[in-house]
N, CA and C atoms as a LAMMPS dump frame, in Angstrom:
ITEM: TIMESTEP
0
ITEM: NUMBER OF ATOMS
324
ITEM: BOX BOUNDS ff ff ff
-5.0000000000000000e+02 5.0000000000000000e+02
-5.0000000000000000e+02 5.0000000000000000e+02
-5.0000000000000000e+02 5.0000000000000000e+02
ITEM: ATOMS id mol type element x y z
1 1 1 N 0.846 -1.169 0
2 1 2 C 0 0 0
3 1 3 C 0.898 1.24 0
4 2 1 N 0.687 2.142 -0.913
5 2 2 C 1.455 3.375 -0.987
6 2 3 C 0.629 4.48 -0.354
7 3 1 N 1.22 5.171 0.587
8 3 2 C 0.523 6.274 1.235
9 3 3 C 0.472 7.455 0.274
10 4 1 N -0.691 8.063 0.079
11 4 2 C -0.829 9.141 -0.9
12 4 3 C 0.016 10.366 -0.585
13 5 1 N 0.361 10.582 0.676
14 5 2 C 1.161 11.756 1.016
15 5 3 C 2.652 11.439 1.071
16 6 1 N 3.037 10.262 0.625
17 6 2 C 4.453 9.894 0.616
18 6 3 C 5.062 10.38 -0.69
19 7 1 N 5.845 11.447 -0.609
20 7 2 C 6.422 12.043 -1.812
21 7 3 C 7.582 11.229 -2.361
22 8 1 N 8.047 10.252 -1.601
23 8 2 C 9.176 9.454 -2.051
24 8 3 C 8.762 8.037 -2.416
25 9 1 N 7.503 7.845 -2.734
26 9 2 C 7.041 6.525 -3.147
27 9 3 C 7.884 6.062 -4.326
28 10 1 N 8.193 4.801 -4.362
29 10 2 C 9.026 4.266 -5.419
30 10 3 C 10.435 3.993 -4.956
31 11 1 N 10.816 4.482 -3.785
32 11 2 C 12.127 4.152 -3.25
33 11 3 C 12.155 2.674 -2.88
34 12 1 N 13.341 2.11 -2.913
35 12 2 C 13.525 0.691 -2.657
36 12 3 C 14.283 0.471 -1.363
37 13 1 N 13.874 -0.539 -0.623
38 13 2 C 14.601 -1.013 0.545
39 13 3 C 15.186 -2.364 0.165
40 14 1 N 16.464 -2.56 0.439
41 14 2 C 17.114 -3.832 0.16
42 14 3 C 17.255 -4.593 1.47
43 15 1 N 16.828 -5.845 1.469
44 15 2 C 16.995 -6.722 2.625
45 15 3 C 17.959 -7.825 2.238
46 16 1 N 19.031 -7.964 3.006
47 16 2 C 20.056 -8.967 2.735
48 16 3 C 19.979 -10.028 3.818
49 17 1 N 19.835 -11.286 3.412
50 17 2 C 19.694 -12.374 4.374
51 17 3 C 18.235 -12.554 4.716
52 18 1 N 17.979 -13.033 5.906
53 18 2 C 16.6 -13.256 6.306
54 18 3 C 16.124 -14.63 5.892
55 19 1 N 14.841 -14.817 5.949
56 19 2 C 14.216 -16.113 5.687
57 19 3 C 13.375 -16.014 4.42
58 20 1 N 13.709 -16.817 3.425
59 20 2 C 12.991 -16.775 2.157
60 20 3 C 11.503 -17.014 2.299
61 21 1 N 11.106 -17.822 3.273
62 21 2 C 9.699 -18.094 3.498
63 21 3 C 8.918 -16.88 3.977
64 22 1 N 9.629 -15.865 4.443
65 22 2 C 8.982 -14.646 4.933
66 22 3 C 9.022 -13.5 3.921
67 23 1 N 9.518 -13.756 2.73
68 23 2 C 9.671 -12.684 1.73
69 23 3 C 8.382 -11.91 1.492
70 24 1 N 7.272 -12.629 1.371
71 24 2 C 5.997 -11.949 1.12
72 24 3 C 5.631 -11.04 2.286
73 25 1 N 5.802 -11.516 3.51
74 25 2 C 5.509 -10.702 4.699
75 25 3 C 6.464 -9.51 4.779
76 26 1 N 7.742 -9.733 4.484
77 26 2 C 8.697 -8.621 4.467
78 26 3 C 8.216 -7.547 3.495
79 27 1 N 7.802 -7.974 2.317
80 27 2 C 7.326 -7.031 1.309
81 27 3 C 6.104 -6.245 1.762
82 28 1 N 5.191 -6.908 2.468
83 28 2 C 3.996 -6.227 2.979
84 28 3 C 4.367 -5.151 3.995
85 29 1 N 5.317 -5.475 4.871
86 29 2 C 5.753 -4.514 5.896
87 29 3 C 6.359 -3.277 5.248
88 30 1 N 7.203 -3.485 4.255
89 30 2 C 7.854 -2.371 3.566
90 30 3 C 6.824 -1.564 2.772
91 31 1 N 5.883 -2.245 2.136
92 31 2 C 4.862 -1.561 1.333
93 31 3 C 3.956 -0.689 2.194
94 32 1 N 3.782 -1.042 3.469
95 32 2 C 2.969 -0.214 4.372
96 32 3 C 3.511 1.206 4.47
97 33 1 N 4.794 1.369 4.227
98 33 2 C 5.443 2.685 4.289
99 33 3 C 5.668 3.291 2.913
100 34 1 N 5.079 2.691 1.885
101 34 2 C 5.197 3.246 0.542
102 34 3 C 6.52 2.957 -0.131
103 35 1 N 7.181 1.887 0.281
104 35 2 C 8.476 1.517 -0.273
105 35 3 C 8.375 0.178 -0.99
106 36 1 N 9.338 -0.097 -1.834
107 36 2 C 9.425 -1.39 -2.513
108 36 3 C 10.539 -2.201 -1.86
109 37 1 N 10.43 -3.51 -1.905
110 37 2 C 11.427 -4.39 -1.298
111 37 3 C 12.147 -5.191 -2.362
112 38 1 N 13.462 -5.267 -2.235
113 38 2 C 14.283 -6.231 -2.979
114 38 3 C 14.95 -7.087 -1.923
115 39 1 N 14.634 -8.391 -1.912
116 39 2 C 15.151 -9.313 -0.906
117 39 3 C 16.173 -10.231 -1.554
118 40 1 N 17.396 -10.18 -1.052
119 40 2 C 18.459 -11.056 -1.523
120 40 3 C 18.812 -11.99 -0.377
121 41 1 N 18.34 -13.231 -0.474
122 41 2 C 18.564 -14.172 0.619
123 41 3 C 19.924 -14.85 0.511
124 42 1 N 20.264 -15.347 -0.665
125 42 2 C 21.511 -16.101 -0.806
126 42 3 C 22.439 -15.576 -1.891
127 43 1 N 21.905 -14.852 -2.856
128 43 2 C 22.765 -14.335 -3.927
129 43 3 C 22.122 -13.114 -4.568
130 44 1 N 22.952 -12.375 -5.315
131 44 2 C 22.472 -11.208 -6.055
132 44 3 C 22.455 -11.585 -7.533
133 45 1 N 21.291 -11.555 -8.173
134 45 2 C 21.244 -11.905 -9.593
135 45 3 C 21.965 -10.862 -10.443
136 46 1 N 22.502 -11.308 -11.563
137 46 2 C 23.166 -10.358 -12.453
138 46 3 C 22.134 -9.359 -12.959
139 47 1 N 22.546 -8.137 -13.126
140 47 2 C 21.652 -7.084 -13.588
141 47 3 C 20.802 -6.467 -12.495
142 48 1 N 21.045 -6.842 -11.253
143 48 2 C 20.227 -6.33 -10.142
144 48 3 C 20.375 -4.82 -9.978
145 49 1 N 21.544 -4.295 -10.251
146 49 2 C 21.788 -2.858 -10.079
147 49 3 C 20.797 -2.027 -10.891
148 50 1 N 20.477 -2.485 -12.079
149 50 2 C 19.597 -1.717 -12.972
150 50 3 C 18.134 -1.766 -12.542
151 51 1 N 17.768 -2.753 -11.737
152 51 2 C 16.368 -2.919 -11.343
153 51 3 C 16.061 -2.327 -9.972
154 52 1 N 17.046 -1.737 -9.306
155 52 2 C 16.839 -1.284 -7.935
156 52 3 C 16.091 0.033 -7.82
157 53 1 N 16.306 0.954 -8.702
158 53 2 C 15.722 2.281 -8.532
159 53 3 C 16.456 3.032 -7.427
160 54 1 N 15.763 3.98 -6.805
161 54 2 C 16.378 4.735 -5.701
162 54 3 C 16.389 3.856 -4.46
163 55 1 N 17.542 3.776 -3.811
164 55 2 C 17.678 2.926 -2.629
165 55 3 C 17.574 3.791 -1.381
166 56 1 N 16.561 3.523 -0.564
167 56 2 C 16.35 4.281 0.671
168 56 3 C 17.231 3.754 1.794
169 57 1 N 17.436 2.439 1.847
170 57 2 C 18.245 1.837 2.91
171 57 3 C 18.558 0.394 2.558
172 58 1 N 19.612 -0.107 3.189
173 58 2 C 19.973 -1.519 3.101
174 58 3 C 19.851 -2.093 4.499
175 59 1 N 19.045 -3.15 4.652
176 59 2 C 18.906 -3.846 5.927
177 59 3 C 19.621 -5.182 5.813
178 60 1 N 20.493 -5.478 6.776
179 60 2 C 21.279 -6.71 6.773
180 60 3 C 20.911 -7.527 8.004
181 61 1 N 20.437 -8.762 7.809
182 61 2 C 20.151 -9.663 8.926
183 61 3 C 21.471 -10.309 9.317
184 62 1 N 21.978 -9.935 10.478
185 62 2 C 23.345 -10.258 10.879
186 62 3 C 23.653 -11.747 10.853
187 63 1 N 22.844 -12.572 11.468
188 63 2 C 23.18 -13.987 11.596
189 63 3 C 22.829 -14.835 10.4
190 64 1 N 22.259 -14.26 9.369
191 64 2 C 21.76 -15.064 8.253
192 64 3 C 22.27 -14.578 6.903
193 65 1 N 23.519 -14.137 6.86
194 65 2 C 24.058 -13.649 5.594
195 65 3 C 25.574 -13.82 5.6
196 66 1 N 26.123 -14.137 4.439
197 66 2 C 27.577 -14.219 4.324
198 66 3 C 28.141 -12.81 4.161
199 67 1 N 29.379 -12.657 4.548
200 67 2 C 30.026 -11.345 4.398
201 67 3 C 30.134 -10.965 2.924
202 68 1 N 30.378 -11.95 2.075
203 68 2 C 30.508 -11.667 0.643
204 68 3 C 29.199 -11.117 0.074
205 69 1 N 28.066 -11.722 0.452
206 69 2 C 26.775 -11.227 -0.031
207 69 3 C 26.496 -9.838 0.512
208 70 1 N 26.767 -9.635 1.786
209 70 2 C 26.558 -8.311 2.39
210 70 3 C 27.348 -7.254 1.627
211 71 1 N 28.615 -7.529 1.36
212 71 2 C 29.459 -6.557 0.666
213 71 3 C 28.981 -6.323 -0.766
214 72 1 N 28.549 -7.369 -1.435
215 72 2 C 28.077 -7.225 -2.817
216 72 3 C 26.846 -6.319 -2.879
217 73 1 N 25.917 -6.512 -1.949
218 73 2 C 24.704 -5.692 -1.948
219 73 3 C 25.021 -4.259 -1.559
220 74 1 N 25.895 -4.063 -0.575
221 74 2 C 26.266 -2.698 -0.187
222 74 3 C 26.903 -1.962 -1.352
223 75 1 N 27.632 -2.687 -2.212
224 75 2 C 28.245 -2.062 -3.382
225 75 3 C 27.201 -1.651 -4.424
226 76 1 N 26.035 -2.285 -4.417
227 76 2 C 24.971 -1.919 -5.357
228 76 3 C 24.342 -0.579 -5.009
229 77 1 N 24.286 -0.286 -3.719
230 77 2 C 23.626 0.942 -3.257
231 77 3 C 24.558 2.138 -3.428
232 78 1 N 24.004 3.3 -3.686
233 78 2 C 24.827 4.506 -3.814
234 78 3 C 25.577 4.813 -2.516
235 79 1 N 26.689 5.48 -2.65
236 79 2 C 27.469 5.899 -1.482
237 79 3 C 26.599 6.75 -0.568
238 80 1 N 26.705 6.517 0.718
239 80 2 C 25.934 7.288 1.682
240 80 3 C 24.58 6.692 2.022
241 81 1 N 24.229 5.578 1.378
242 81 2 C 22.959 4.92 1.687
243 81 3 C 23.014 4.357 3.101
244 82 1 N 21.947 4.55 3.841
245 82 2 C 21.875 4.068 5.221
246 82 3 C 21.902 2.536 5.238
247 83 1 N 22.787 1.954 6.06
248 83 2 C 22.877 0.509 6.245
249 83 3 C 22.5 0.209 7.686
250 84 1 N 21.5 -0.661 7.878
251 84 2 C 20.994 -1.002 9.204
252 84 3 C 21.163 -2.499 9.407
253 85 1 N 21.744 -2.871 10.54
254 85 2 C 21.943 -4.282 10.861
255 85 3 C 20.835 -4.747 11.798
256 86 1 N 20.152 -5.831 11.414
257 86 2 C 19.073 -6.403 12.209
258 86 3 C 19.587 -7.652 12.916
259 87 1 N 19.254 -7.804 14.188
260 87 2 C 19.717 -8.954 14.959
261 87 3 C 18.986 -10.233 14.585
262 88 1 N 17.727 -10.113 14.192
263 88 2 C 16.943 -11.301 13.843
264 88 3 C 16.275 -11.111 12.491
265 89 1 N 15.794 -12.232 11.951
266 89 2 C 15.116 -12.203 10.654
267 89 3 C 13.612 -12.05 10.808
268 90 1 N 13.156 -11.629 11.974
269 90 2 C 11.718 -11.555 12.233
270 90 3 C 11.066 -10.392 11.49
271 91 1 N 9.791 -10.559 11.227
272 91 2 C 9.005 -9.513 10.584
273 91 3 C 8.934 -8.287 11.488
274 92 1 N 8.829 -8.513 12.796
275 92 2 C 8.731 -7.381 13.728
276 92 3 C 10.028 -6.568 13.763
277 93 1 N 11.18 -7.227 13.623
278 93 2 C 12.451 -6.492 13.582
279 93 3 C 12.508 -5.607 12.34
280 94 1 N 12.068 -6.142 11.211
281 94 2 C 12.047 -5.347 9.982
282 94 3 C 11.043 -4.208 10.105
283 95 1 N 9.875 -4.477 10.689
284 95 2 C 8.851 -3.435 10.862
285 95 3 C 9.408 -2.268 11.682
286 96 1 N 10.122 -2.581 12.77
287 96 2 C 10.701 -1.53 13.611
288 96 3 C 11.745 -0.729 12.838
289 97 1 N 12.585 -1.413 12.063
290 97 2 C 13.632 -0.727 11.303
291 97 3 C 13.035 0.156 10.209
292 98 1 N 12.007 -0.332 9.535
293 98 2 C 11.359 0.459 8.482
294 98 3 C 10.631 1.65 9.103
295 99 1 N 10.04 1.45 10.273
296 99 2 C 9.386 2.559 10.975
297 99 3 C 10.374 3.64 11.35
298 100 1 N 11.554 3.23 11.813
299 100 2 C 12.604 4.188 12.151
300 100 3 C 13.066 4.935 10.9
301 101 1 N 13.223 4.212 9.798
302 101 2 C 13.616 4.838 8.536
303 101 3 C 12.574 5.866 8.105
304 102 1 N 11.302 5.504 8.201
305 102 2 C 10.227 6.423 7.802
306 102 3 C 10.225 7.673 8.672
307 103 1 N 10.463 7.498 9.971
308 103 2 C 10.503 8.653 10.876
309 103 3 C 11.664 9.578 10.522
310 104 1 N 12.814 9.007 10.209
311 104 2 C 13.981 9.818 9.827
312 104 3 C 13.731 10.551 8.512
313 105 1 N 13.076 9.88 7.573
314 105 2 C 12.807 10.486 6.269
315 105 3 C 11.804 11.619 6.382
316 106 1 N 10.803 11.464 7.239
317 106 2 C 9.806 12.531 7.373
318 106 3 C 10.363 13.719 8.15
319 107 1 N 11.371 13.472 8.994
320 107 2 C 11.993 14.562 9.748
321 107 3 C 12.983 15.34 8.888
322 108 1 N 13.437 14.716 7.805
323 108 2 C 14.445 15.367 6.947
324 108 3 C 13.83 16.397 6.039
């Protein structure tokens, strides 16, 4: 769901790691804030850079991602993109992080 007063609709949030079975729920949580989700659980497909659009933030699930994948995804995002490390792969952890991102964006 895109909020009509969200002037930055279309921005993308990248999630690295996490649980593939929760991808749909992750996407719903991000969409509640008018953002799109790109979830990379185990690898980054070739050509991913061109499909990302504007990147609002990169979320990394600490215990469920290789360092190589984390670094590859961080290299896809523009310099200065906010990188947030999540302790768990839970939907509630992502919801809290996206809520914090939305609060920071509206304050800016």
